[in-house]
C-alpha positions as CSV (number, residue, x, y, z in Angstrom):
1,M,-26.2,-90.1,57.3
2,K,-24.8,-88.3,60.7
3,I,-27.2,-88.1,63.2
4,W,-26.7,-84.2,63.0
5,E,-28.3,-84.2,59.5
6,V,-32.2,-86.4,60.3
7,H,-32.1,-83.6,63.1
8,A,-31.6,-81.1,60.0
9,N,-34.6,-83.0,57.9
10,L,-36.6,-82.6,61.0
11,G,-36.0,-79.0,61.0
12,L,-35.1,-78.5,64.0
13,G,-33.2,-75.3,63.3
14,P,-29.8,-74.8,61.7
15,I,-27.6,-77.8,61.2
16,R,-25.2,-78.9,58.7
17,T,-22.0,-81.0,58.0
18,T,-19.4,-79.0,57.7
19,P,-16.0,-80.0,55.1
20,D,-14.1,-81.7,57.9
21,G,-17.4,-83.9,58.9
22,D,-18.2,-82.1,61.8
23,A,-21.8,-81.3,63.1
24,D,-22.3,-77.1,62.9
25,V,-25.2,-76.3,64.8
26,A,-25.9,-72.4,63.9
27,G,-21.7,-71.5,64.4
28,L,-21.4,-74.3,66.6
29,L,-19.1,-77.0,65.3
30,L,-18.4,-80.2,67.2
31,S,-17.0,-83.8,66.6
32,E,-19.5,-86.7,66.0
33,R,-18.8,-88.2,69.3
34,A,-18.9,-84.9,70.9
35,Y,-22.4,-84.1,68.9
36,L,-23.5,-87.8,70.6
37,L,-22.2,-86.9,74.0
38,V,-24.4,-83.8,74.3
39,M,-27.1,-85.1,72.6
40,R,-27.9,-87.7,75.4
41,Q,-28.5,-84.6,77.9
42,M,-29.8,-82.3,74.9
43,R,-33.0,-81.8,72.7
44,P,-31.7,-81.1,69.5
45,Q,-33.9,-77.7,69.4
46,E,-32.5,-77.2,73.1
47,L,-28.7,-77.0,71.6
48,V,-30.0,-74.5,68.5
49,D,-31.9,-72.4,71.1
50,L,-28.6,-72.1,72.9
51,V,-26.5,-71.1,70.5
52,E,-29.4,-68.6,68.9
53,R,-29.5,-66.7,72.2
54,V,-25.6,-66.4,73.2
55,G,-23.9,-67.3,69.8
56,A,-20.9,-70.0,69.4
57,E,-18.7,-68.9,71.7
58,A,-20.8,-68.5,74.4
59,A,-22.5,-71.8,74.2
60,M,-19.2,-73.6,73.6
61,E,-17.9,-72.4,77.0
62,A,-21.4,-72.9,78.7
63,L,-21.8,-76.4,77.4
64,L,-18.2,-77.1,78.7
65,E,-19.1,-76.0,81.9
66,R,-22.4,-77.9,81.7
67,F,-20.5,-80.6,81.3
68,A,-17.5,-80.1,83.6
69,G,-16.6,-83.7,85.3
70,Q,-19.4,-85.5,84.8
71,E,-19.5,-88.5,83.7
72,L,-22.2,-88.4,80.8
73,D,-21.9,-91.7,79.2
74,G,-20.4,-93.5,83.1
75,T,-17.2,-94.0,81.4
76,G,-15.5,-90.9,82.5
77,R,-15.5,-89.0,79.0
78,G,-16.6,-85.6,78.6
79,L,-16.1,-82.8,76.3
80,A,-13.1,-80.6,75.8
81,V,-12.2,-77.5,72.5
82,G,-10.3,-78.5,70.0
83,R,-9.5,-77.2,66.3
84,T,-10.2,-78.1,63.1
85,R,-7.5,-78.2,60.2
86,L,-8.7,-75.2,58.9
87,G,-8.2,-73.7,62.9
88,E,-11.6,-73.4,64.0
89,L,-13.0,-73.9,67.8
90,V,-14.6,-77.4,67.8
91,L,-15.4,-79.4,71.1
92,R,-14.5,-83.1,71.0
93,R,-15.2,-85.8,73.2
94,N,-12.3,-85.5,75.7
95,D,-10.7,-88.5,74.7
96,E,-10.5,-88.0,71.0
97,A,-7.1,-87.3,69.4
98,V,-6.0,-83.9,69.0
99,V,-4.6,-82.8,65.7
100,R,-1.6,-80.7,65.9
101,A,0.0,-79.0,62.8
102,S,3.9,-79.7,61.9
103,A,6.5,-78.2,59.7
104,G,6.0,-81.3,57.6
105,G,2.3,-81.3,57.4
106,W,-0.2,-82.7,59.8
107,A,0.3,-85.3,62.4
108,P,-2.0,-87.0,64.7
């Protein structure tokens, strides 16, 4: 069970797992590593409230701005925007591999 599924079971808001295995917090997509990084600084309900108040795109920008240049876990890791395999925007930790489409299929 993913940590955000535990948060969802506790009734902390509209949180679910996407078919790709990412977190969907009221429409904002985060990879597992990005979710854990954000949870070091915010409570789950704070994140849900932010997304519900300003929308997924504005929340993504706010999180990128909030965590820009910070060493959130002491290793220099932060947040970056990526895409799911379906092309949706997703927040990832800045050291996660980027998946790119090529003519022959998906390549890391």
